[in-house]
N, C-alpha and C positions, 0 to 999 in steps of 0.2 A: 324787347328781349335783347340781351347782350350779344354783340357779334362774336361768334366762335370761329377760332382759327386753328388749324393744325400748326405743328412746330415749324414747318417750312413756310407756311403762309404768314406766321408771326414773324419770322426772320425777314421775309420779303417786305412785309408792311413796315417793319422797323427800319430797314434800309431806306425805304422811300421817305419816311418821316425824317430820319437823320439827314439824308442828303438834300432835302428841301430846305433845311436850316443851315447846314454846314457848307454846302457847295451849290448855292441857288442858281449860279450861271450854268451849271450843268443838269439842272433839274427842268423838265422831266427827264427820266433816265431811260436809256436804250436797253435792250436785252443783255448786251455785253456788260454795260454799266452795272446792272442789277446783279448779274452773276458774280462780277468782281466783288461788289458789296457784300453779298451774301457770304462769300468765301474768304473774306478778310481774316487775316491771322490775328489781328489786334481788335480789341473792343468787341469780340464775339465769343459767345459761350453756349453750346460748344462750337468749336470750329468746324465747319461744313466744307464739303467738296462736291458741289452741285454742278452739273453740266448745264449748258445753255438749254438743252432739251428739257432737264429737270425743271428749270426755271420757267420755261415757256408753258410747261403743263401746269405750274402752280399759277402763273398768270391768267391762264385760261379759266382756272377755278375761282380766282378772285374776281375775274370779269363776270362770271356767272353769278357771283354773290353781289355784283355791282358795287364793288369796293375799289375798282380802279377804272381809269379812262385811258384810252388809247390817244395818242397825240402825234401828228405828223406836221412838222415845220413846213412853211412854204418853201418850195424848191428843193425839198429832201424827201427821199423815200425811206429814210430810217424811221420806223415806229417807235415812239417813246411812250412811257407810261407815267401816270400821275396818280396819287391815291384819291380815293373819296372817303377815307376812314374817318376823318374828323375836321372840324373847322372849316367845312365847305357847306355850300347850299344843299348838298345831297346827303348830309349826315346830321343826325341828331346829337352827335358827341361834339361838345364845345369845350375845349380845354384853354386854360391859361398857358402862358409860355412854360412856366414852372411845371404844371400838370403834364403837359405835352412831353417835356424832357424826361420826366420819370417814367411815363408810359413807354416812350421810345426805347429807353435803355433797358427797360425790363423785357421788352419784346426782342431786343438784341442779345441780352445776356442772362435772361432768367431771374430767378429770385436773388435779392441782394439786401444787405444791411443799409440802414439810413447813411452810415458813413461812407460805404461803397458808392451809393447813390450820389452823395455829396461830391465825390471825386469825379465820378464818370459822367456826370451831367454838365461839366463846366463848359463844354463847346456848344451846348444847346440852350442854357438858361443860366441866370445868375442866382445864387443862393448865398445869402450873407453868412449863415451859420447853419448848423445841424437842425436847430429848432424850426427853421423854415422848411427843411425836408420833412420833419416830423408833422408839421401843420399841413403840408401839401398831401402827405400820405393819408393823414386823417380825413381830409376832404375827399380823396379819392375812394375811400371806403364807404362813402354815402354821398355820391354826386347826383344830385337831382333825383334822389330815390334809387339810385343804381349802385351796387358795390362793385368797383372795378379792380380793387386789390385786396389782399387778404394777408394778415400777419401770420406767419408759420411758426411752428415750434422752434425754439432755440436749438442750434446745433451743439453737440457735446464739445466742451472746451472753448465755446465762443461766447463772448460777452453780450452781443446784440443778436436779436432775432431778425430773420430775413423777411422781406415782403415780396409777394409774387402778384402778377397780374392775373385776372380771371377771364381773359379773352380765349384762353384755351381750355376752359372748363375743367371737367374731371381729369382729362388727359394730362393737362399742364400740372395740376396738383399732385397727380400720381407720380409724375417725373420728379417733382420737388421732394415728395415724400420718399421715393426711392433713393434719391441723392442723400437725404438725411439718414435713412436706414444704413446706407452703405458707410456714411461718415461715422455713425455709431459703432458699426462692426469694426471699422479701421481703429477707432478710439479704444475699443475693448481689447483689440489684439496688441495695440501698442502700450496699453497700460501695464507696468510692471507687476508681477505677482509678489504678494507679500511673502518675505522670506521668514520661515519659522526658526525658533531657536535650535531645533534639531538639524535643520538645514545649515545653519551657521556652524554648528559643531562639526558636521561632516565636512564642510568646506575647510575649516581649520585643520581637520585631520588630513585630508588630502594635500593641503599646502605643506604640512609637516613631512609627509610622505615624499613629495616632490623635492623638498629641500634636502632630505636624507639621501635620495637617489643622486642628486646633483653632486653632493659631497663625496659619495662612492665612486661616481664617474671621474671626479678630479682625482681621487686617490690612485685609481687605476691608471689614469694617464701618467701620474708621476712615477708609478712603479714600472710602467712600460718604458719610460724614458731612462730610468735607472738601468733596467736590464739590457737595454740597447747600447749602453755606453761601453 
């Protein structure tokens, strides 16, 4: 059965996966480091504002799921955390570097297009071109008999469809679906209404009235100046 994560659990797991690759000298992460990673303003969507207490509660949840390990270095009393999510002896999930990069970025930023994934995974893995992204996404849709990502309906006005991870199940897809619905509403509001011939005629008439009134005002000003002399 596929691991299921809440939105905050997914953010926390994404941070652990990201920092393991990008800042290995700081991994495993302390509670403070995890909190800062979750609340980053860049490379996160949505931006969160979690307290250390919030993060500790989620760490306890992940510990109950056996998805993290506590680690204390020799001579230190600071507890640090490492994941058991994938590519460890404790997990059945085995990813290539490219697959891990895409899953990590999706956990941190939600649904994305192949082009966005190509740009946003550059610190985690190398992709020579967009075709490698497409190929990796295809494999993640059927990895050892499990579907880990799904292709979403294309957003209005967008050329490419987005892909979402399935580690948050229906909850995650509902969030993505709501975002698509909101985008559709915004697009509908922003689309200009077709102007009928009658409306064009009315506009022309109003413009003529405005012009006539402007001329009358100008004539009145001239008359006032003459009378005041």
